[in-house]
C-alpha positions in Angstrom: -18.1 -19.5 -18.9 -18.5 -19.7 -15.1 -21.5 -17.9 -14.2 -20.5 -17.0 -10.3 -16.9 -16.1 -11.2 -18.3 -13.6 -14.2 -21.4 -12.4 -11.9 -18.5 -11.1 -9.4 -16.5 -9.4 -12.1 -19.2 -7.5 -13.3 -20.1 -6.7 -9.0 -16.4 -5.9 -9.0 -15.7 -3.5 -11.8 -19.5 -1.9 -11.4 -18.4 -0.9 -7.6 -15.4 0.3 -9.2 -17.2 2.9 -11.3 -19.3 3.7 -8.6 -22.2 3.0 -10.3 -25.2 1.5 -8.1 -26.9 -1.8 -9.5 -29.9 0.7 -10.5 -28.2 3.0 -12.5 -26.4 -0.4 -14.4 -29.6 -1.7 -14.7 -30.4 1.5 -16.6 -27.2 1.7 -19.0 -27.9 -2.1 -19.8 -31.6 -0.9 -20.2 -32.6 -4.0 -18.4 -34.3 -4.6 -14.6 -33.0 -4.4 -11.5 -33.6 -8.2 -10.7 -31.4 -9.0 -14.1 -28.5 -7.1 -12.7 -29.0 -8.9 -9.1 -29.2 -12.2 -10.9 -26.5 -12.0 -12.9 -23.8 -10.5 -10.4 -24.9 -13.6 -7.8 -24.5 -16.0 -10.5 -28.0 -17.3 -10.4 -29.1 -16.7 -13.7 -30.4 -19.7 -15.3 -28.1 -19.3 -18.9 -24.7 -17.9 -19.3 -24.5 -14.0 -21.0 -24.1 -14.5 -24.7 -21.0 -12.7 -25.6 -23.1 -9.6 -27.5 -24.1 -8.9 -23.8 -20.9 -9.6 -22.3 -19.3 -7.2 -25.2 -22.0 -4.6 -24.0 -21.2 -5.0 -20.7 -17.7 -4.4 -21.0 -18.3 -1.3 -22.9 -20.5 -0.1 -20.0 -18.0 -0.7 -17.7 -14.8 0.7 -19.3 -13.0 -2.7 -19.2 -11.4 -4.9 -22.1 -13.5 -7.8 -22.9 -10.6 -10.0 -22.1 -10.3 -8.9 -18.6 -14.0 -9.2 -17.8 -14.3 -13.1 -19.3 -10.8 -14.4 -18.0 -8.8 -12.3 -15.7 -9.2 -14.1 -11.9 -7.1 -10.7 -10.0 -10.2 -8.4 -10.4 -9.1 -7.1 -7.2 -5.9 -5.4 -8.8 -6.3 -2.0 -10.2 -6.5 -1.3 -13.6 -3.3 0.2 -15.3 -5.7 3.2 -16.6 -6.4 4.0 -12.3 -2.6 4.4 -11.8 -2.0 6.3 -15.3 -4.9 8.6 -13.6 -2.5 9.0 -10.7 0.4 10.1 -12.6 -1.7 12.1 -14.7 -2.8 14.3 -11.7 0.5 14.8 -10.1 1.8 15.8 -14.0 -0.9 18.7 -14.1 0.0 22.2 -13.8 -1.8 23.3 -11.1 -0.7 20.3 -8.7 2.8 20.5 -9.8 2.9 24.5 -9.2 0.2 24.5 -6.4 -1.2 27.3 -8.0 -5.0 27.3 -9.0 -6.2 30.0 -11.3 -10.0 29.2 -11.5 -11.3 31.5 -9.0 -14.6 30.2 -9.4 -14.1 26.8 -7.7 -14.1 27.5 -3.3 -11.8 25.6 -1.7 -12.5 22.4 0.1 -12.9 22.7 4.4 -9.7 21.8 6.0 -12.3 19.3 8.0 -13.7 17.4 4.6 -10.1 17.2 3.7 -9.6 15.2 7.3 -12.5 13.1 6.7 -11.8 12.2 3.0 -8.2 11.5 3.9 -9.3 9.1 7.0 -11.4 7.1 4.6 -8.5 6.6 2.1 -6.0 5.9 4.6 -8.6 3.5 6.4 -9.0 1.6 3.5 -5.4 1.5 2.8 -5.0 -0.1 6.2 -7.2 -2.9 5.8 -5.9 -3.8 2.6 -8.0 -2.2 -0.1 -5.5 -0.7 -2.5 -7.6 -0.8 -6.0 -9.8 1.3 -4.8 -6.9 4.3 -4.1 -6.9 4.4 -7.8 -10.1 6.0 -8.0 -9.9 8.0 -4.7 -6.2 9.5 -5.0 -6.6 11.7 -7.8 -9.7 13.9 -6.5 -7.8 14.1 -3.3 -4.7 15.3 -4.6 -6.5 18.1 -6.2 -8.4 19.2 -3.3 -5.5 19.3 -1.3 -3.7 21.6 -3.8 -6.5 24.0 -4.1 -7.4 23.9 -0.2 -3.3 24.7 0.3 -3.5 27.1 -2.5 -6.7 29.4 -1.3 -7.1 29.0 2.5 -4.9 31.6 5.0 -3.7 31.2 8.1 -3.9 28.1 10.3 -6.2 27.0 7.8 -3.5 27.1 5.5 -1.1 25.5 7.5 -3.8 22.1 8.1 -4.1 22.1 4.5 -0.7 21.6 3.7 -0.6 18.8 6.2 -3.5 17.3 4.7 -1.5 18.0 1.4 1.5 16.1 2.8 -0.5 13.3 4.0 -2.2 12.9 0.9 0.9 12.3 -1.1 2.2 9.7 1.5 -0.9 7.9 0.7 0.1 8.1 -3.0 3.5 6.8 -2.3 2.3 3.8 -0.3 -0.3 3.2 -2.8 2.4 3.4 -5.8 4.5 0.8 -3.6 2.0 -1.8 -3.4 1.0 -1.2 -7.2 4.8 -1.7 -7.7 5.3 1.6 -9.5 8.6 2.7 -7.2 8.7 5.8 -9.7 5.2 6.9 -9.1 6.1 6.3 -5.7 9.5 8.3 -5.4 7.6 11.5 -7.1 4.9 11.2 -4.5 7.5 11.1 -1.7 9.4 14.2 -2.9 6.1 16.2 -3.4 5.3 15.2 0.5 8.2 16.3 1.7 8.0 19.6 0.5 4.1 20.2 1.5 5.3 19.2 4.9 7.7 21.9 5.1 5.3 24.3 4.1 3.1 22.6 7.0 5.5 23.9 9.3 4.8 21.2 11.6 7.7 18.7 12.5 5.7 15.6 13.2 4.5 16.0 9.0 8.1 16.8 8.2 9.3 13.3 10.0 6.2 11.5 8.1 7.2 12.7 4.9 10.6 11.7 5.3 9.9 8.3 6.2 7.6 7.6 3.1 10.4 9.5 0.5 12.7 6.5 2.4 10.5 3.9 1.6 10.2 4.6 -1.9 13.9 5.5 -2.2 14.5 2.1 -1.4 12.2 0.4 -3.4 13.5 2.3 -6.5 17.1 1.2 -5.8 18.5 4.0 -3.9 19.0 2.4 -0.8 22.2 3.8 0.2 20.7 7.5 -0.2 17.7 6.6 1.6 19.9 5.7 4.5 21.5 9.0 4.4 18.4 11.0 3.8 16.4 9.3 6.9 18.9 9.8 9.5 19.3 13.3 8.5 16.0 13.6 8.6 15.8 11.7 12.4 18.9 13.6 13.8 17.5 17.0 12.7 14.0 16.6 13.8 14.2 14.5 17.1 14.1 16.9 19.8 11.0 18.5 18.6 9.4 14.9 17.9 10.1 14.0 21.5 8.3 17.2 22.9 5.6 16.4 20.2 4.7 13.3 22.6 3.4 10.3 21.4 2.6 11.2 18.0 6.0 12.6 17.6 7.8 9.3 18.9 5.6 7.4 16.8 7.0 8.9 13.8 10.6 9.1 14.8 10.6 5.4 15.6 9.3 4.9 11.7 12.2 6.6 10.7 14.4 4.3 12.3 12.5 1.4 11.0 12.8 2.5 7.7 16.6 3.3 7.7 16.9 -0.2 8.8 15.0 -1.5 5.9 17.4 0.8 3.9 20.2 -0.4 5.3 19.6 -4.0 4.3 18.7 -3.1 1.3 21.9 -1.0 0.3 23.9 -4.3 1.8 22.4 -6.7 -0.1 23.0 -4.7 -3.0 26.7 -4.0 -2.2 29.6 -6.2 -3.8 32.3 -4.9 -1.8 31.3 -4.7 1.9 28.1 -6.1 2.2 28.7 -7.2 5.8 29.9 -4.4 6.9 26.6 -2.5 6.1 24.8 -5.2 7.7 26.2 -5.0 10.5 24.7 -1.5 10.9 21.0 -2.7 10.5 20.3 -3.9 14.1 21.6 -0.9 15.8 18.7 1.2 13.7 16.1 -1.3 15.0 17.1 -0.8 18.6 16.5 2.7 18.0 13.5 2.1 16.9 12.7 -0.1 20.0 14.2 2.8 22.4 11.2 4.9 21.5 8.5 2.3 21.0 9.3 1.2 24.9 9.4 5.0 25.6 5.9 5.2 23.6 4.9 1.7 25.9 2.4 0.2 23.5 1.2 -0.4 20.4 -0.9 2.4 18.6 -1.8 3.7 15.1 -1.0 7.4 15.5 -0.7 9.1 12.1 -1.6 5.8 10.6 2.1 4.6 11.5 0.8 1.2 13.4 3.9 2.0 15.6 5.2 0.2 18.6 6.9 -2.9 19.9 4.9 -5.3 17.7 5.4 -3.2 14.8 9.2 -3.2 15.4 9.3 -7.1 15.7 7.6 -7.3 11.9 10.4 -4.9 11.1 12.7 -7.1 12.4 11.5 -10.1 10.4 11.5 -7.5 6.9 15.0 -6.7 7.6 16.4 -10.6 8.1 14.4 -11.3 4.7 16.0 -8.2 3.0 19.8 -9.6 4.3 18.3 -13.9 3.1 18.2 -15.0 6.1 15.0 -16.6 6.1 15.4 -18.9 9.0 16.5 -15.6 11.2 13.2 -14.6 9.8 11.1 -17.2 10.8 11.9 -17.7 13.9 11.3 -13.7 14.9 7.8 -14.1 13.9 7.2 -16.9 15.6 8.1 -15.4 18.4 5.3 -12.3 17.9 2.4 -12.7 20.2 -0.5 -13.5 18.4 -2.9 -11.1 20.7 -0.5 -8.6 19.7 -0.3 -8.8 16.2 -4.6 -9.5 16.6 -4.3 -5.6 17.3 -2.8 -4.1 14.4 -4.3 -3.4 10.9 -5.0 -6.0 8.6 -2.4 -4.4 5.7 0.2 -5.1 8.5 -0.8 -8.5 9.7 -0.8 -9.5 6.3 2.5 -8.0 5.6 4.2 -10.1 8.1 2.6 -13.3 6.4 4.2 -12.5 3.2 7.5 -11.9 4.9 7.1 -15.1 6.9 6.9 -16.8 3.2 9.5 -15.2 1.9 11.4 -16.2 5.0 9.9 -19.9 4.2 10.7 -20.0 1.0 14.7 -18.9 2.1 14.5 -21.4 4.7 13.7 -24.1 2.2 10.3 -24.8 4.0 8.4 -24.2 0.6 5.1 -26.0 1.9 5.1 -23.8 4.7 5.2 -20.8 2.5 2.3 -21.6 0.3 0.6 -22.0 3.3 1.5 -18.9 4.7 0.7 -17.1 1.7 -2.7 -18.5 1.9 -3.4 -17.4 5.5 -2.3 -13.8 3.7 -4.7 -14.0 1.0 -7.7 -14.7 3.7 -6.8 -11.9 5.6 -6.1 -9.1 2.8 -6.5 -10.6 -0.8 -4.9 -7.4 -2.4 -1.7 -8.1 -0.3 -1.0 -11.0 -2.0 -2.8 -11.4 -5.7 -1.7 -7.5 -6.8 1.3 -7.0 -5.4 3.7 -7.5 -7.8 6.6 -8.8 -5.0 3.9 -11.1 -3.7 3.6 -12.6 -7.5 6.9 -12.8 -7.9 7.0 -15.3 -4.9 4.4 -17.0 -5.9 6.1 -17.5 -9.2 9.8 -18.5 -7.5 7.3 -21.4 -5.6 5.9 -22.7 -8.7 9.6 -23.2 -10.2 11.0 -24.8 -7.5 8.3 -26.6 -6.5 6.2 -26.8 -3.3 5.3 -31.0 -2.5 2.1 -31.7 -1.4 1.0 -27.8 -1.6 1.3 -28.1 -5.3 -2.4 -28.0 -6.0 -2.8 -25.5 -3.5 -0.1 -23.3 -5.2 -1.5 -24.0 -8.6 -5.2 -22.2 -7.2 -3.1 -19.2 -5.6 -1.2 -18.7 -9.2 -4.5 -18.7 -10.9 -6.0 -16.0 -8.8 -2.9 -13.7 -9.1 -3.0 -14.1 -12.8 -0.2 -15.9 -13.6 -0.1 -17.5 -16.7 -0.2 -21.4 -16.3 
């Protein structure tokens, strides 16, 4: 047993269970120093099987996962199921909270909690959202049901944004069905907020979920309808409105590219519409005049360029994707959240694989892993890329690829 790796797994799962080292020491009937040495890989002897079994029991995970799973950053299936279960609760489904003894969370507290979770997402920390989202959903639902007046409208804003976060996390986890469910609920809550910016924000997330769920053509129809309906209001809302309006057109471009790839009759005709949607987004980015992160959009000229790369990849135009990625200024990229930068790198790696540059693809994935590990070792789409590279061969990068595959938890 590798003491260092074992200690890291223990520390990871203790943190996921929100236990301090002192609390974990008490559960194990050991000293704080024992826990510190265990997690630091500094204990002189490996823990025997009985100790490892007890640790797994206290942390609520399978022993095999504690001993062998290299992808300790990834969410447990039970945590994803917990999010699904909350979305199926009667009070969350209906928006009716009958327990009058529980006071609604103030909207300012909701805003702070959502900011914390969203900031974690943009930093590339997706796994911990499985433990944060359920309570956020319950709190936001209760607030929308119980508050009055302006506070109720703000609570619906926050509820829609929490559901958007749920959709975005589900995409990262590879659960498109869960993403569609959350995205649809976000659209409903956004309409009740009476805020066109929130309506547009929810629409772009639902379009993303629909595309991931194999409903790309419907996503194009939906998201372009939302953009046309809300455009006037969004322009009047200033920078925040321009940001979400631009994101609607970016999601339309990605949905159109996915629809073209899925079409057997006229894919080229569908693909020709993609640049037009990207150009629409570019117009709003130019009007905004800068890269910004209003309402967690990361919208601006640089993010439009990132979507051009992603659209080329979706259309299997790998060489074009790599060329566009190479032209994005490093200084502009540095201002984007880690999640956006790592996503670009994984898109670039896909483009490099499509262009036959498989060694470059491995090195690009390693760069992405260093920036935001969960974007690489946890996302199903990236793990599929790693597996494809293993099957195709990566030349002089084979050794590096084997290590990456191990960290992704892929079978040897």
